[in-house]
Backbone as CSV, one residue per row, in Angstrom:
resi,resn,N_x,N_y,N_z,CA_x,CA_y,CA_z,C_x,C_y,C_z
1,MET,0.702,-0.807,-0.061,0.049,0.187,-0.105,0.926,1.241,0.034
2,THR,0.144,2.344,-0.772,1.014,3.583,-0.790,0.358,4.336,-0.321
3,GLY,0.784,5.797,0.135,-0.075,6.376,0.051,0.560,8.021,1.200
4,TYR,-0.126,8.689,1.452,0.629,10.061,2.459,-0.081,9.913,3.735
5,ARG,0.656,10.204,4.690,0.328,10.565,6.268,1.040,11.868,6.953
6,ASP,0.143,12.295,7.507,0.357,13.437,8.608,1.436,12.847,9.445
7,MET,2.605,13.259,9.522,3.360,12.476,10.503,4.014,13.890,11.609
8,CYS,3.157,15.004,11.491,3.276,15.759,12.599,3.505,15.345,13.924
9,CYS,4.624,16.029,14.438,5.315,15.642,15.587,4.913,16.963,17.021
10,GLY,4.415,17.953,16.248,3.910,19.185,17.202,4.892,20.032,17.557
11,CYS,5.692,20.184,16.743,7.064,20.800,16.916,7.290,22.225,16.840
12,ALA,5.823,22.847,16.293,5.615,24.399,15.796,5.501,24.812,17.027
13,ALA,6.005,26.103,17.077,5.695,27.183,18.128,4.427,27.647,18.729
14,PRO,3.670,27.540,19.774,2.537,27.839,20.249,1.880,29.070,19.278
15,GLY,0.876,29.140,18.558,0.412,30.001,17.944,0.593,30.313,16.722
16,TYR,1.777,29.499,15.683,2.254,29.272,14.515,1.844,28.172,13.784
17,PRO,1.132,28.234,12.933,0.911,26.994,12.085,1.919,26.372,11.260
18,CYS,2.090,24.920,11.475,3.317,24.522,10.627,2.952,24.138,9.067
19,THR,2.984,25.544,8.532,2.442,25.051,6.908,3.576,24.602,5.972
20,ARG,4.900,24.704,6.279,5.761,24.108,5.555,6.820,23.160,5.932
21,CYS,6.247,22.368,6.929,6.862,21.365,7.694,6.769,20.288,6.922
22,ASN,7.726,19.668,6.248,7.876,18.475,5.782,7.458,16.997,6.345
23,LEU,6.863,17.273,7.383,6.204,15.763,7.841,4.701,16.186,7.848
24,ARG,4.276,17.165,7.295,2.880,17.082,7.234,2.206,16.389,5.907
25,ASN,3.107,15.794,5.023,2.465,15.125,3.866,3.524,14.172,3.461
26,VAL,3.863,13.022,4.103,4.812,12.355,4.312,4.357,10.896,3.257
27,PHE,4.898,10.666,2.027,4.983,9.503,1.204,5.210,8.348,1.862
28,TYR,4.704,7.061,1.937,4.852,5.703,2.723,4.685,4.669,1.425
29,LEU,5.382,3.746,1.814,5.088,2.248,1.631,5.213,0.989,2.485
30,GLU,3.912,0.672,2.016,4.008,-0.408,3.420,3.238,-1.823,2.927
31,CYS,3.725,-2.822,2.948,3.271,-4.352,3.047,1.976,-4.502,2.903
32,ASP,0.852,-4.841,1.791,-0.585,-4.889,2.278,-0.482,-6.162,3.231
33,ASN,0.461,-7.390,3.125,0.103,-8.377,3.975,1.073,-8.140,5.312
34,CYS,2.001,-7.941,5.597,2.663,-7.882,7.073,3.274,-6.281,7.553
35,GLY,2.543,-5.463,6.774,3.069,-4.017,6.717,4.441,-3.443,6.840
36,ALA,5.558,-4.268,6.652,6.607,-3.906,6.350,6.898,-2.640,5.529
37,ASP,7.702,-1.859,5.938,8.178,-0.512,5.308,9.253,-0.698,4.198
38,GLU,9.471,-1.551,3.091,10.560,-1.895,2.490,10.267,-1.804,1.024
39,LYS,11.456,-1.935,0.297,10.814,-2.169,-1.575,9.737,-3.115,-1.246
40,LEU,8.431,-2.757,-2.209,7.357,-3.778,-2.495,7.575,-3.550,-4.096
41,TYR,6.813,-5.008,-4.261,6.441,-5.674,-5.805,4.921,-5.887,-5.769
42,ARG,4.398,-5.677,-7.220,2.771,-5.693,-7.202,2.896,-7.325,-7.723
43,VAL,1.948,-8.000,-6.906,1.511,-9.327,-7.237,0.029,-9.679,-7.267
44,GLY,-0.576,-9.729,-8.514,-1.976,-9.264,-8.534,-2.864,-8.150,-8.024
45,ASP,-3.274,-7.858,-7.157,-3.896,-6.285,-6.993,-3.292,-5.985,-5.665
46,LYS,-2.015,-6.728,-5.321,-1.357,-6.379,-3.681,-0.101,-5.980,-4.121
47,GLU,0.316,-5.193,-3.177,2.089,-4.713,-3.123,2.580,-5.419,-1.815
48,LEU,3.380,-5.820,-1.754,3.900,-6.988,-1.097,5.391,-6.763,-0.958
49,CYS,5.789,-6.933,0.431,7.519,-6.806,0.536,8.134,-8.239,-0.101
50,ALA,9.502,-8.349,-0.134,10.049,-9.483,-0.619,9.528,-10.914,-0.284
51,ASP,9.901,-10.794,1.335,9.292,-12.070,2.295,7.889,-12.769,1.787
52,CYS,7.226,-11.731,1.919,5.387,-12.032,1.528,5.210,-12.697,-0.031
53,VAL,5.855,-12.076,-1.152,6.200,-11.880,-2.282,6.293,-14.002,-2.397
54,ARG,7.445,-14.191,-1.556,7.881,-15.443,-1.518,6.978,-16.248,-1.045
55,GLU,6.150,-15.902,0.073,5.050,-16.767,0.693,3.861,-16.889,0.026
56,ALA,3.772,-16.191,-0.823,2.605,-15.679,-2.003,2.277,-16.637,-3.236
57,VAL,3.702,-16.883,-3.462,3.861,-17.579,-5.286,4.310,-18.944,-4.826
58,ASP,3.681,-19.870,-5.446,3.947,-21.204,-5.244,5.002,-21.569,-5.038
59,TYR,5.890,-22.184,-4.078,7.568,-22.325,-4.551,7.365,-24.171,-4.672
60,ILE,8.317,-24.538,-5.312,8.265,-25.927,-5.955,9.580,-26.389,-5.586
61,PRO,9.982,-26.875,-4.240,11.220,-27.686,-3.689,12.082,-28.032,-4.732
62,GLU,11.540,-29.511,-5.130,11.751,-30.251,-6.155,12.723,-29.592,-7.554
63,GLU,12.103,-28.234,-7.536,12.704,-27.442,-9.161,13.695,-26.518,-8.277
64,ASP,13.373,-26.128,-7.101,13.965,-24.872,-6.843,13.672,-23.481,-7.523
65,ALA,12.457,-23.690,-7.882,11.605,-22.494,-8.258,10.519,-21.932,-7.777
66,TYR,9.755,-21.182,-8.204,8.518,-20.558,-8.307,7.896,-20.400,-9.255
67,PHE,6.779,-21.092,-9.466,5.390,-20.986,-10.527,4.789,-19.607,-10.128
68,TYR,4.836,-19.020,-11.435,4.408,-17.624,-11.288,3.732,-17.569,-12.785
69,GLU,2.236,-17.592,-12.946,1.816,-17.011,-14.497,2.165,-17.744,-15.200
70,GLY,2.090,-19.248,-14.676,2.481,-20.572,-15.819,3.947,-20.784,-16.154
71,GLU,4.607,-20.012,-15.432,6.139,-20.338,-15.615,6.667,-20.875,-14.274
72,MET,7.801,-21.758,-14.900,8.531,-21.888,-13.491,9.669,-21.114,-13.650
73,LEU,9.930,-20.205,-12.706,11.126,-19.170,-12.517,11.939,-19.211,-11.281
74,THR,13.378,-19.184,-11.455,14.241,-18.659,-10.423,13.760,-17.706,-9.508
75,GLU,14.282,-17.492,-8.246,14.122,-16.286,-6.965,14.364,-14.740,-7.830
76,ASP,15.514,-14.982,-8.753,16.232,-13.718,-9.405,14.851,-13.673,-10.917
77,GLU,14.666,-14.576,-11.450,13.916,-14.227,-12.636,12.591,-13.714,-12.039
78,LEU,11.854,-14.461,-10.871,10.959,-14.008,-10.485,10.710,-12.550,-9.973
79,PHE,11.679,-12.077,-9.344,11.722,-10.114,-8.929,12.192,-9.536,-9.920
80,GLU,12.506,-9.905,-11.115,12.898,-9.358,-12.553,11.436,-9.051,-12.949
81,ARG,10.816,-10.307,-13.015,9.315,-10.317,-13.537,8.445,-9.102,-12.915
82,LEU,8.629,-8.997,-11.501,7.701,-8.178,-11.012,7.769,-7.060,-10.944
83,GLU,6.780,-5.928,-10.970,6.729,-4.637,-11.282,7.243,-4.040,-9.767
84,GLU,7.944,-3.210,-9.596,8.291,-2.355,-8.175,7.767,-1.493,-8.143
85,VAL,7.302,-1.435,-6.708,6.307,-0.080,-6.494,7.164,1.298,-6.534
86,GLU,7.055,2.348,-7.055,8.160,3.300,-7.251,7.609,4.276,-5.856
87,TYR,8.827,4.363,-5.108,8.570,5.438,-4.346,8.646,7.069,-5.356
88,GLU,7.772,7.663,-4.323,7.352,9.231,-4.926,8.448,10.104,-3.946
89,ASP,8.685,10.982,-4.352,9.398,12.130,-3.719,8.726,13.399,-3.460
């Protein structure tokens, strides 16, 4: 999940609004499954961290590969195939 949060810490002097503070509108990335705030990948309609991707995609131990969209892929191939969620500045 991505979005913007108000991370105001209340540091403005009393009587002065904090209109220019960079904490008022902070972009965040958060795994839809576990809430981790790290690099995310799109899997279907979800945005998942690497650990949750590994859990969500079928792993075939005998092949040491992942079965994704009808193909057997190594872990590197899987992550190359997935779309990375972009961090906005």
